[in-house]
C-alpha positions, 0 to 999 in steps of 0.5 A: 582080807588081802593084807592078811593073805586071804582074798575075800569075795569082797576084796574080788568084788571090789577089783572086778568093779574097778576093772570094769569101771576102767574098761567102760571108760576105754570101751565108751570112748572108743569109735564104734562105728567098726562094731555092727551091733554097736552101730546097729544100737546106736541107729536103732533096732526098729524091727521085730527081727532086731529086737525080738525080746529084751532083758536088762542089759540084752537083746534077742535078734534073729541073725541077719545072715542065717539060712536057718529060720530061728537062728537067734542072736543074744547081744548086749546093750553096751560093748563088751568083748568077753564074759569077764566084761559083763556086770553082774546085773548082765551076768544074772539076766543072761542065763534066764534069757538064754533059757527063755529063748531055747523054750520059744524056739522049741516051741516054734521050730520043734527042734529037740534042743538049742546050741548056744555058741560064743566066739566073738571073733569075726572082724567087725562082730568082736562085740560079745553075742551068743547064737542060740541056734536051733539043732533040728531032729535029724540034721544032716552030719555036716550041720550038726555041732560047730558044723552048724555055722554052715548055715551062715555060708548060705543064702540067708532068709529074706527079711520078711521070713525073718520077721514072720519067725521073730514074730512067732518067737516073740509070740512063743516067749515064755511068760515070766 
């Protein structure tokens, strides 16, 4: 117990849950119209590119502004800005979701691996989100590692192409 000078997992869990409750009350009372992800969720995600797959607390979408086919974004259903604000349930479903997204991307794009990236720094995009990006077999040096974000500075795939890729990714999603 805390009084004995030792902090137990129960003590930490209680503190985390209290902090999450305070943050959730504050976050849900805040205006969400400045947040792209919250506005999108509030308005409904009806196309396959906006909702390729869903897991408890999360959805997977194709990036709306990437020129690279298969650039996925994993977005929590509620407004959180940092991994420490996730609930235990959200954290538990995130790992398998990232794994399954990577498996589907390998199948659809033929990539050798995927990059999983989280910054949530751009204005209007502080809502936690994870980029799951296919790392092609032989990308040019200026597209490797963090330079992969160059694909966000080019003309994005048109919505029809995003839908086709999204459908292929959904079809390739691992059963489980």
